[in-house]
C-alpha angles and dihedrals in degrees: 000000000000116000095240091047095054119095109215108205122207110196127200126186115233135172124354115278091239089072091061115082111173145026126289130300112174116227101172128081085039123228107283091004124150124230126181112246117233090030140082121308121196114212123192137163139184140195111303096197091235129109138290101061116230087238085065093054124086119182132003145192126209124207134187110230138181136191134040132348098261131073093247094052102043136071123215096218103186144335117248105236131194131216089246118100093217128074120273112264129189090227091062107032101040115198105307138062140149133223143165127251121212113234094228097054092094148347135269127275139132111266090351096137136066138163127246124202122192112195127189115223128217089233091056130262129062142265123214119208124187130203126228115269121272139174127250109203126202094032113157101186129086136245125234118259093256092052092049090051093046094050090061088067098042113120124184128347104286116125124208117302122263115272111211113195096157116139093243117165088216089064093059117101112272120247111249089205089066093066098260091144089062094047118098111261094234091051092059124092134200137056094290120056133181133229125198124255114283113245120253116233112247122244092239136035107234104156119099097186125052113234131173118259093222136033119263120259134204122257125216115201112224112238097178132037112286125226117263113267114258098202116101104174136033117201116200117208113255120251115259102184118127130225121208121210137174138195118265103232097179112116118247115266119261123242110300116269100182131080092308090059090052090048092052092046091059091066098050114116 
């Protein structure tokens, strides 16, 4: 690997792992920040408030990326490597380290770059966290054609969303037999949630006064950005109402003999 393309990583241990309670949210480089290419880059993260907990993560890899927010529009430029021969672990490295970025690793562009961390969980599987976008100035390299095209559509400083592939029992589909359809939606956890059966309209309107179907609930206005929803699918309970039917045994009517019959007879040849 060329000298100016190699990212030398200097690691420093920080606080005890027990003080860290959730997965990674990058704080440095800051969203929309500017870092000089070919120089030192300071990388930091903090608790994101989302599962899995950092105490449930083992090793990790960090990559410098550029381009759009989807796999087919971004390039993973290089992995940040350390001088250590063993894999990076949260227990050793803490939540801060510095490295250098070679000037020829990529091109120039506002908010073109972001970091990607892949962490291995104790439960199996991985979680991928991305940093906000930032700018590397003084870069003398070039971007691939797909990255150049993707950067034309980049708006704001958000990087790609977190990808949680951890083997978490809470992410398994809930068992309808356990009463999940009767559990409040917001009280459920996991990627699949369950909604109760939709009511069937009655055959007659008997009510004289309009009343709500469900009790009112309080509303808390968000004053800070909320975490991204984890649920991916909502399953609504199937209808179980029955419909009765019977055979119509009345014989079919004969040819009309009223005014319609007279009308039709007028047009006979």
